[in-house]
C-alpha beads as a LAMMPS data file, in Angstrom:
LAMMPS data file: protein, C-alpha beads

290 atoms
289 bonds

1 atom types
1 bond types

-500.0 500.0 xlo xhi
-500.0 500.0 ylo yhi
-500.0 500.0 zlo zhi

Masses

1 110.0

Atoms # bond

1 1 1 0.000 0.000 0.000
2 1 1 1.186 3.503 -0.745
3 1 1 -1.358 5.277 1.455
4 1 1 -4.319 4.704 3.767
5 1 1 -7.096 5.928 1.481
6 1 1 -10.348 4.130 2.288
7 1 1 -8.860 2.330 5.302
8 1 1 -10.694 2.474 8.625
9 1 1 -8.642 3.167 11.749
10 1 1 -9.937 2.558 15.274
11 1 1 -7.848 4.683 17.642
12 1 1 -8.170 4.515 21.420
13 1 1 -7.621 7.774 23.283
14 1 1 -7.121 9.795 20.116
15 1 1 -8.623 13.131 21.119
16 1 1 -5.214 14.804 21.459
17 1 1 -1.462 14.256 21.295
18 1 1 0.095 11.375 19.392
19 1 1 -3.212 9.626 18.752
20 1 1 -4.689 12.712 17.114
21 1 1 -1.517 13.277 15.069
22 1 1 -1.759 9.713 13.722
23 1 1 -5.428 10.309 12.917
24 1 1 -4.697 13.508 11.030
25 1 1 -1.905 11.894 9.003
26 1 1 -4.268 9.107 7.956
27 1 1 -7.018 11.634 7.222
28 1 1 -4.813 13.391 4.697
29 1 1 -4.870 10.139 2.706
30 1 1 -8.667 10.017 2.860
31 1 1 -8.954 7.419 5.641
32 1 1 -11.886 6.804 7.944
33 1 1 -10.984 7.397 11.582
34 1 1 -12.840 6.304 14.702
35 1 1 -11.822 8.299 17.767
36 1 1 -12.725 6.156 20.782
37 1 1 -11.948 8.167 23.907
38 1 1 -13.618 9.346 27.085
39 1 1 -13.112 13.087 26.618
40 1 1 -16.524 14.373 25.614
41 1 1 -16.326 17.641 27.535
42 1 1 -13.409 20.105 27.518
43 1 1 -10.857 19.515 30.269
44 1 1 -9.548 22.409 32.356
45 1 1 -5.897 21.522 31.694
46 1 1 -5.991 19.344 28.580
47 1 1 -6.907 20.476 25.054
48 1 1 -9.346 18.690 22.769
49 1 1 -12.351 16.402 22.870
50 1 1 -13.486 13.575 20.620
51 1 1 -15.661 16.113 18.805
52 1 1 -12.929 18.676 18.138
53 1 1 -10.698 15.807 17.000
54 1 1 -13.396 14.688 14.564
55 1 1 -13.669 18.217 13.167
56 1 1 -9.908 18.322 12.585
57 1 1 -9.933 14.898 10.917
58 1 1 -12.664 15.906 8.485
59 1 1 -10.962 19.229 7.762
60 1 1 -7.817 17.239 6.890
61 1 1 -9.707 15.168 4.318
62 1 1 -10.860 12.091 6.217
63 1 1 -14.144 10.799 7.546
64 1 1 -14.512 10.767 11.330
65 1 1 -16.627 9.017 13.921
66 1 1 -16.253 10.293 17.500
67 1 1 -17.316 7.693 20.083
68 1 1 -17.364 8.161 23.840
69 1 1 -15.532 5.123 25.182
70 1 1 -13.691 4.250 28.367
71 1 1 -11.603 1.245 27.340
72 1 1 -11.692 -0.124 30.891
73 1 1 -15.268 -1.219 30.221
74 1 1 -15.890 -4.173 27.929
75 1 1 -19.415 -3.103 26.983
76 1 1 -18.252 0.359 25.924
77 1 1 -15.489 -1.084 23.746
78 1 1 -17.942 -3.517 22.149
79 1 1 -20.376 -0.678 21.442
80 1 1 -17.625 1.519 19.982
81 1 1 -16.415 -1.230 17.655
82 1 1 -20.003 -1.993 16.601
83 1 1 -20.554 1.705 15.835
84 1 1 -17.372 1.788 13.754
85 1 1 -18.443 -1.217 11.710
86 1 1 -21.966 0.147 11.267
87 1 1 -20.598 3.456 9.981
88 1 1 -17.675 2.306 7.839
89 1 1 -18.354 -1.370 7.143
90 1 1 -15.311 -2.783 8.929
91 1 1 -12.016 -2.041 10.669
92 1 1 -8.614 -2.322 8.991
93 1 1 -6.324 -0.872 11.643
94 1 1 -6.411 -0.891 15.440
95 1 1 -4.232 1.725 17.165
96 1 1 -3.778 1.165 20.892
97 1 1 -2.825 4.671 21.916
98 1 1 -4.692 5.180 25.209
99 1 1 -2.388 5.098 28.200
100 1 1 -2.191 6.121 31.851
101 1 1 1.027 7.185 33.536
102 1 1 2.339 7.859 37.026
103 1 1 6.086 7.857 37.577
104 1 1 6.184 7.105 41.293
105 1 1 8.138 4.584 43.388
106 1 1 6.353 1.757 45.133
107 1 1 5.550 3.448 48.450
108 1 1 4.156 6.519 46.695
109 1 1 1.936 4.591 44.262
110 1 1 -1.606 4.265 45.563
111 1 1 -3.460 1.182 44.411
112 1 1 -6.189 3.174 42.695
113 1 1 -3.598 4.624 40.343
114 1 1 -1.877 1.237 39.997
115 1 1 -5.187 -0.295 38.928
116 1 1 -5.859 2.542 36.479
117 1 1 -2.515 2.070 34.721
118 1 1 -2.976 -1.681 34.376
119 1 1 -6.626 -1.407 33.336
120 1 1 -5.933 1.176 30.641
121 1 1 -2.496 0.128 29.405
122 1 1 -2.358 -3.663 29.562
123 1 1 -5.986 -4.729 29.864
124 1 1 -7.243 -1.971 27.561
125 1 1 -4.799 -2.886 24.811
126 1 1 -5.763 -6.543 25.071
127 1 1 -9.488 -5.768 25.126
128 1 1 -9.512 -3.334 22.209
129 1 1 -7.373 -5.666 20.088
130 1 1 -9.566 -8.661 20.950
131 1 1 -12.763 -6.791 20.101
132 1 1 -11.416 -5.473 16.788
133 1 1 -9.983 -8.868 15.825
134 1 1 -12.993 -10.360 13.972
135 1 1 -13.038 -7.314 11.698
136 1 1 -9.263 -7.132 11.248
137 1 1 -9.381 -10.721 10.017
138 1 1 -11.634 -9.594 7.168
139 1 1 -9.323 -6.765 6.119
140 1 1 -6.999 -7.163 3.167
141 1 1 -4.189 -5.622 5.229
142 1 1 -5.099 -5.742 8.916
143 1 1 -2.785 -4.090 11.425
144 1 1 -2.590 -3.655 15.180
145 1 1 -0.172 -0.938 16.269
146 1 1 0.564 -0.504 19.973
147 1 1 2.232 2.659 21.201
148 1 1 4.446 0.661 23.495
149 1 1 8.179 0.334 24.133
150 1 1 10.703 -2.363 23.288
151 1 1 10.917 -5.079 25.933
152 1 1 14.214 -4.012 27.467
153 1 1 14.449 -5.707 30.881
154 1 1 17.235 -3.539 32.258
155 1 1 16.569 -2.908 35.984
156 1 1 16.998 0.837 35.420
157 1 1 13.544 0.943 33.806
158 1 1 11.901 -0.773 36.780
159 1 1 13.531 0.713 39.865
160 1 1 12.154 4.279 39.710
161 1 1 8.530 3.398 38.777
162 1 1 7.909 -0.341 38.743
163 1 1 4.102 -0.030 38.590
164 1 1 4.147 2.093 35.436
165 1 1 6.822 -0.012 33.779
166 1 1 4.852 -3.219 34.351
167 1 1 1.700 -1.648 32.932
168 1 1 3.459 -0.271 29.870
169 1 1 5.370 -3.483 29.214
170 1 1 2.024 -5.274 29.344
171 1 1 1.210 -3.481 26.094
172 1 1 4.536 -4.632 24.668
173 1 1 3.808 -8.224 25.647
174 1 1 0.525 -7.975 23.734
175 1 1 2.637 -7.147 20.676
176 1 1 4.987 -10.052 21.265
177 1 1 2.245 -12.617 21.826
178 1 1 -0.335 -11.486 19.288
179 1 1 2.248 -11.171 16.516
180 1 1 2.944 -14.867 16.928
181 1 1 -0.698 -15.793 17.437
182 1 1 -1.929 -13.982 14.315
183 1 1 1.037 -14.564 11.991
184 1 1 -0.909 -16.956 9.784
185 1 1 -4.069 -14.809 9.515
186 1 1 -2.122 -12.610 8.663
187 1 1 -2.478 -9.518 10.842
188 1 1 0.544 -7.316 11.390
189 1 1 1.057 -6.628 15.099
190 1 1 3.780 -4.142 15.982
191 1 1 4.847 -1.597 18.581
192 1 1 6.010 1.943 17.904
193 1 1 7.944 4.059 20.405
194 1 1 9.725 7.420 20.216
195 1 1 13.474 7.886 20.474
196 1 1 12.987 11.247 22.170
197 1 1 10.400 12.759 24.451
198 1 1 7.302 13.872 22.537
199 1 1 5.594 17.189 23.269
200 1 1 2.208 16.091 24.605
201 1 1 -0.009 17.237 27.464
202 1 1 1.312 14.371 29.589
203 1 1 4.904 15.503 29.090
204 1 1 4.063 19.107 29.926
205 1 1 1.954 18.240 32.985
206 1 1 4.051 15.441 34.465
207 1 1 7.634 15.850 33.326
208 1 1 8.525 19.513 33.538
209 1 1 6.338 21.812 31.467
210 1 1 7.820 24.073 28.810
211 1 1 11.415 23.211 29.707
212 1 1 10.969 19.536 28.791
213 1 1 8.654 20.383 25.895
214 1 1 11.453 22.396 24.264
215 1 1 13.635 19.275 24.397
216 1 1 10.865 17.155 22.861
217 1 1 9.886 16.471 19.297
218 1 1 6.438 17.166 17.885
219 1 1 3.852 14.351 17.751
220 1 1 4.050 14.433 13.950
221 1 1 7.218 12.322 14.000
222 1 1 5.243 9.467 15.538
223 1 1 2.406 10.042 13.094
224 1 1 4.712 9.841 10.077
225 1 1 6.414 6.722 11.448
226 1 1 3.060 5.068 12.176
227 1 1 1.881 5.875 8.651
228 1 1 4.969 4.217 7.174
229 1 1 4.397 1.058 9.234
230 1 1 0.678 0.853 8.480
231 1 1 1.264 1.126 4.730
232 1 1 3.422 -2.007 4.786
233 1 1 2.081 -5.462 3.986
234 1 1 0.828 -7.020 7.200
235 1 1 2.122 -10.455 6.226
236 1 1 5.648 -9.066 5.926
237 1 1 5.604 -6.649 8.855
238 1 1 4.808 -8.109 12.254
239 1 1 6.406 -8.660 15.641
240 1 1 8.549 -5.525 15.472
241 1 1 9.337 -3.012 18.189
242 1 1 9.874 0.030 16.031
243 1 1 11.561 3.289 17.058
244 1 1 10.152 6.327 15.244
245 1 1 13.434 7.764 13.956
246 1 1 14.676 4.384 12.722
247 1 1 11.454 3.842 10.773
248 1 1 11.720 7.225 9.075
249 1 1 15.419 6.874 8.295
250 1 1 14.495 3.597 6.628
251 1 1 11.994 5.560 4.533
252 1 1 14.706 7.973 3.419
253 1 1 14.053 10.838 5.840
254 1 1 17.203 12.771 6.731
255 1 1 15.893 16.100 8.048
256 1 1 14.618 15.628 11.587
257 1 1 14.724 19.315 12.486
258 1 1 11.203 19.568 11.024
259 1 1 9.985 17.682 14.094
260 1 1 11.893 19.793 16.618
261 1 1 10.772 22.956 18.388
262 1 1 14.248 24.396 17.897
263 1 1 16.342 23.252 14.939
264 1 1 19.553 21.756 16.259
265 1 1 18.361 22.108 19.846
266 1 1 19.094 19.645 22.626
267 1 1 16.755 16.651 22.789
268 1 1 15.720 14.523 25.754
269 1 1 15.571 10.756 25.383
270 1 1 12.322 8.949 26.080
271 1 1 12.010 6.163 28.634
272 1 1 12.602 2.496 27.789
273 1 1 14.825 3.003 24.738
274 1 1 17.596 0.360 24.850
275 1 1 21.180 1.609 24.887
276 1 1 21.976 -0.146 21.617
277 1 1 19.387 1.999 19.807
278 1 1 21.209 5.175 20.812
279 1 1 24.485 3.578 19.764
280 1 1 23.328 2.921 16.212
281 1 1 21.580 6.255 15.565
282 1 1 23.382 9.550 14.920
283 1 1 20.966 11.689 16.949
284 1 1 22.441 12.841 20.248
285 1 1 20.080 13.015 23.201
286 1 1 20.210 13.703 26.911
287 1 1 19.496 10.476 28.770
288 1 1 18.036 10.719 32.282
289 1 1 18.595 6.972 32.790
290 1 1 22.172 5.790 32.296

Bonds

1 1 1 2
2 1 2 3
3 1 3 4
4 1 4 5
5 1 5 6
6 1 6 7
7 1 7 8
8 1 8 9
9 1 9 10
10 1 10 11
11 1 11 12
12 1 12 13
13 1 13 14
14 1 14 15
15 1 15 16
16 1 16 17
17 1 17 18
18 1 18 19
19 1 19 20
20 1 20 21
21 1 21 22
22 1 22 23
23 1 23 24
24 1 24 25
25 1 25 26
26 1 26 27
27 1 27 28
28 1 28 29
29 1 29 30
30 1 30 31
31 1 31 32
32 1 32 33
33 1 33 34
34 1 34 35
35 1 35 36
36 1 36 37
37 1 37 38
38 1 38 39
39 1 39 40
40 1 40 41
41 1 41 42
42 1 42 43
43 1 43 44
44 1 44 45
45 1 45 46
46 1 46 47
47 1 47 48
48 1 48 49
49 1 49 50
50 1 50 51
51 1 51 52
52 1 52 53
53 1 53 54
54 1 54 55
55 1 55 56
56 1 56 57
57 1 57 58
58 1 58 59
59 1 59 60
60 1 60 61
61 1 61 62
62 1 62 63
63 1 63 64
64 1 64 65
65 1 65 66
66 1 66 67
67 1 67 68
68 1 68 69
69 1 69 70
70 1 70 71
71 1 71 72
72 1 72 73
73 1 73 74
74 1 74 75
75 1 75 76
76 1 76 77
77 1 77 78
78 1 78 79
79 1 79 80
80 1 80 81
81 1 81 82
82 1 82 83
83 1 83 84
84 1 84 85
85 1 85 86
86 1 86 87
87 1 87 88
88 1 88 89
89 1 89 90
90 1 90 91
91 1 91 92
92 1 92 93
93 1 93 94
94 1 94 95
95 1 95 96
96 1 96 97
97 1 97 98
98 1 98 99
99 1 99 100
100 1 100 101
101 1 101 102
102 1 102 103
103 1 103 104
104 1 104 105
105 1 105 106
106 1 106 107
107 1 107 108
108 1 108 109
109 1 109 110
110 1 110 111
111 1 111 112
112 1 112 113
113 1 113 114
114 1 114 115
115 1 115 116
116 1 116 117
117 1 117 118
118 1 118 119
119 1 119 120
120 1 120 121
121 1 121 122
122 1 122 123
123 1 123 124
124 1 124 125
125 1 125 126
126 1 126 127
127 1 127 128
128 1 128 129
129 1 129 130
130 1 130 131
131 1 131 132
132 1 132 133
133 1 133 134
134 1 134 135
135 1 135 136
136 1 136 137
137 1 137 138
138 1 138 139
139 1 139 140
140 1 140 141
141 1 141 142
142 1 142 143
143 1 143 144
144 1 144 145
145 1 145 146
146 1 146 147
147 1 147 148
148 1 148 149
149 1 149 150
150 1 150 151
151 1 151 152
152 1 152 153
153 1 153 154
154 1 154 155
155 1 155 156
156 1 156 157
157 1 157 158
158 1 158 159
159 1 159 160
160 1 160 161
161 1 161 162
162 1 162 163
163 1 163 164
164 1 164 165
165 1 165 166
166 1 166 167
167 1 167 168
168 1 168 169
169 1 169 170
170 1 170 171
171 1 171 172
172 1 172 173
173 1 173 174
174 1 174 175
175 1 175 176
176 1 176 177
177 1 177 178
178 1 178 179
179 1 179 180
180 1 180 181
181 1 181 182
182 1 182 183
183 1 183 184
184 1 184 185
185 1 185 186
186 1 186 187
187 1 187 188
188 1 188 189
189 1 189 190
190 1 190 191
191 1 191 192
192 1 192 193
193 1 193 194
194 1 194 195
195 1 195 196
196 1 196 197
197 1 197 198
198 1 198 199
199 1 199 200
200 1 200 201
201 1 201 202
202 1 202 203
203 1 203 204
204 1 204 205
205 1 205 206
206 1 206 207
207 1 207 208
208 1 208 209
209 1 209 210
210 1 210 211
211 1 211 212
212 1 212 213
213 1 213 214
214 1 214 215
215 1 215 216
216 1 216 217
217 1 217 218
218 1 218 219
219 1 219 220
220 1 220 221
221 1 221 222
222 1 222 223
223 1 223 224
224 1 224 225
225 1 225 226
226 1 226 227
227 1 227 228
228 1 228 229
229 1 229 230
230 1 230 231
231 1 231 232
232 1 232 233
233 1 233 234
234 1 234 235
235 1 235 236
236 1 236 237
237 1 237 238
238 1 238 239
239 1 239 240
240 1 240 241
241 1 241 242
242 1 242 243
243 1 243 244
244 1 244 245
245 1 245 246
246 1 246 247
247 1 247 248
248 1 248 249
249 1 249 250
250 1 250 251
251 1 251 252
252 1 252 253
253 1 253 254
254 1 254 255
255 1 255 256
256 1 256 257
257 1 257 258
258 1 258 259
259 1 259 260
260 1 260 261
261 1 261 262
262 1 262 263
263 1 263 264
264 1 264 265
265 1 265 266
266 1 266 267
267 1 267 268
268 1 268 269
269 1 269 270
270 1 270 271
271 1 271 272
272 1 272 273
273 1 273 274
274 1 274 275
275 1 275 276
276 1 276 277
277 1 277 278
278 1 278 279
279 1 279 280
280 1 280 281
281 1 281 282
282 1 282 283
283 1 283 284
284 1 284 285
285 1 285 286
286 1 286 287
287 1 287 288
288 1 288 289
289 1 289 290
């Protein structure tokens, strides 16, 4: 495939940030996009709702279906998938973008937040994928793309925030297992993760505001990398833990300043990126975890 024209994407948590950027990139091809998220009313600190996202998608050239959906609830996911199929006739691509984060050590992690991270990240990814599966099987090029990190089991990723790491790696294990399970369907099941911090509301609110945002890349780098992966043949592209910059370099991209807030500025590394990835890429980043 050269583009996503006519494809239907089901995106969890896509009302803002990386999920919305992926939706808008697909919309420019003429894709159908289902935004399944729980933000129906404007948030005091976070921009965007499922309805403003839908307006942006249609303005970009796609067709949009905003659906209120909390992916912790099986009935809501089932209803959202049914609405997608009723509107667009099927689902070709499942994007597991919804995620919850809290970077706290064990004694400072209350169990309510622990449960939220595991329900949204691990269980939500499994549930949304499972519910989309009957329709992905009917697609000519079905994909599941999890916004989840490589499975690097270095203790440095666990010590500072073991609860979050376990929840996020649960998404990665869905990639590992489902890629094997669905290899003969075929459905392509892959993960995509950023090399650097990405300027999202979560980064600004949790990791240091404007100072960290200036050292982050724009969400469009993840959108362009996701687009490249989703245009590949599912039968030939599965079981990968992709890093955004590596994907785009493989597509011939050489100018990464277009994704930066300041051309040539200092960049902060994201969590969970294995050391060997930094060793093989020319981009220099500041790593908080050594």
